[in-house]
N, C-alpha and C positions, 0 to 999 in steps of 0.2 A: 583516452576518455575519462579517467579517473584520477583522483588523487585521495593521496592515505592521512586521513585524521586521526591522531592518535591510535595509529594501529587498525585501522577502519578503511575500506576501500568504500568511495564514494563518487559516484558520477558525476561530471562536469555539465553534461547535458540537460539543456532547459526543455519544457515542454514540447516545442516545436519539433527539435531535432530527435527528442526521443521518440515522440510516435511516430516518424519518419521511419526511424531504425528498426522500431517494433514492427510495423507494417512491412518491412524490408526482410526482419526475421521469420514472419508468417509466411509470405510469397516463397521464401526460399526453404520452408519447411523444418526451419529451426524451431528447438523449444528454447524458452528464456523465462527466467525466474526474476521478479522485481521483489525487492524488499524497500522498506522505508527506513532512513536511518536519522535518527534525532539523539539531543545529547542523552535523553535518560536511556537508550539503549548502549551508547557507548560506555556510559558509567557502569550499567552492569554488565556488559560485555568482558569489561576490563577485569572482572571477577570472576567472570565464566568463560573459559576457554571455549566450551562446546558451543555456546552461544556465539561468540565471535567469529568462530570458524564457521559456523552456519551462516551467516551475514555477508562474511567476505567470500562465501562457495557462491552466491548469487549471481544472475548476469548482469543485472543493474541493480546499483543501491542509490535509490534517491535521496537527495538532501532534504529531507521532511520537515525539519526545524529550523526555525530561524539562527538556532543557536549555532547550527550548521555552518550555516553562511557567514556569521561572525567569525569562527574559529578559521573558517579557509580564508577571509581577510587577514585574520591576525597572523596568519601563516604566509601571505604572499601568495594564495592558490587562486583556482579560477573558476570557483563555484560563485556564479552571480545571481542565481535565481533559486528562490525555495521552490519545490515540486513538491507539494502535499500530495498522501497517498487518497485521500478522498478527490481531489482535484482533479488527481491523474485518471483515476477510475472511472470519474465521470466524461474525461476527454476522450477517454479511450474509448468509451460506449458510444459517444459522439462519432468518434473517428469509424467504429464498428458499424454507424449504419451508412455512412456516406460511403464504405467501401465493399458493402455487401458481406461483412465479414460476422459470425456466430460467437454468441454469448452464454457463459452457464454464470449462474450465481448461485454460491454454496455456503451455507453458512448461517448466522443469526438464530434468534427464536424462532419459532414454529408461525408460519404467517408473514415475516418479516421480508424474507427473498422474494415471495410472492409481492407483497404489496411494492417491493423495489421495481421489480420486473413491469409492473403496470405503470408505474410514474416513468419510469424509463421510455419507455415504448410510447407515453403521451407525449413525453419531451423530446424526443429524437427521432423523427420521422422515419419508418423503414428499419428501425432497430430490432434485430431478430435474435431475441432471447430464448434459446432452443431449450432451455431447461431452471429448474430451480432444485434445491435441495436445502432443510433446515439442517442447523449445527447439531442437533438433538438426534439425527438418524445415527444410530449407533452399528448400522451392517457394513464392514467393509468391502465386501463385495458388492454390494446394492450400489452403494456409493459410485466404486469405479465402473461397475456395468452402467449405470444410467448415463454418469458422462460420457463415457465412451460411445455408448449409444447415439448422442446427443452430435460428438463430436465437434465441440467447440473451438473457435480460433481463440479466444479470449474465456480466461476460468479466472472468476473472482472469489477469493476463499475468505471470509469473515467468521473466523474462529477465536479472534484475539491473538495478541503478541506475547509470546513466538509460539504458542501451539499453531498457528495456521502457518508459519514459516517451517516449522518441524512436520507439519504432516505434508506440504507441498514437496519438501526435499525427499520424504520416504517415498512418495507415491507419484512423481512425476513422470519416472520413466513408465511406468503402467497406463498412463494417461493419454489418450488421444487428443491431445490438445497442445497448443502452441505456447502461447502467454499467459504466465502464472503470476498472479498478483496477490497477495495477502493484503485485505483491505481494513482488517479493523471493524471499527464501529462504522462502517461507511456506509451499510446498508441502512442502517438505523438513522443515519444522517438526513439520506435521500429520502425515506419513508416517512420523515417529519417526527420520530421516536423519540430522537436527540438533536436540541437546538445547538446549531454551532455559533462561535463566536461572529458577530456583526463583520461585514467584508472592512472596513475601516480599521478595526482591530487585528484583523488577519493581514493586513498589509504592513502596520506598525510592527507585528512581531508579538501583539499582545495577548494571543489566547491563552497563554497562560494567567493573564488577570481575569479573563472571563470564567475559567475554570474554577478560580479562588472564589470568585464570588458567587458561583452555582455550588461548589464544594469548598467552606473554609477550611476543611481537615487536610486539603492539599497543600496548604502554606509550609508546612514542614518539608513536603517533597521539593515544592519550588527553592526554598532556602538552600537543601542540596544541590538542586541543579546550578543555581546560581553560584553556589562554592566552586562545583566541579568546572564551571565555564569559566571563573575567575581564575583557575589554575593557569600554568604557562604551557607552550606548546606541547 
């Protein structure tokens, strides 16, 4: 259920199939690690072997960028649906509420995880967010102990990429949780601190344009990514 895109594994599962599989992983007492794959990560990973190995070591690599779907189609692959880290995070919280699973939020600036907890619990009736910690807590033992005492099924880590993926990889064996996902700025999006592109732009793969409008400096970065996508397989 994976295909290889320029040396990087990417799952072909869509939201529905992925949620079903993750629920099975929890019920079978398995640990699973989710990373988001987009063209920018592939571009950096082709020059950074350690990053490439880290991403490929995950249990599930979701096709987060529209460009990944494009590259899959170009090589005759089976990725039909973009699965964004932010949307998956929210759908997994909804799943946790329905299935009676526990959630822990770790990362972002002080106060953001708590704000996100409040919003998610209002949005998804019955959601049990068993703990939060901001990303500025430096005591590793405290972080591990706090999470383990809460025993979450889903641990969402918002430390930015690739720091969050490295943190998960280094600590997941010590943590009493099942599903580990690095979610980048998702806490800020849910709490309203960062505005995401309108839905119509997301569906058309135009989030890059929204980012350029908000931050014109990003245009150079977008040009580099466009050149990367324009290359052959």
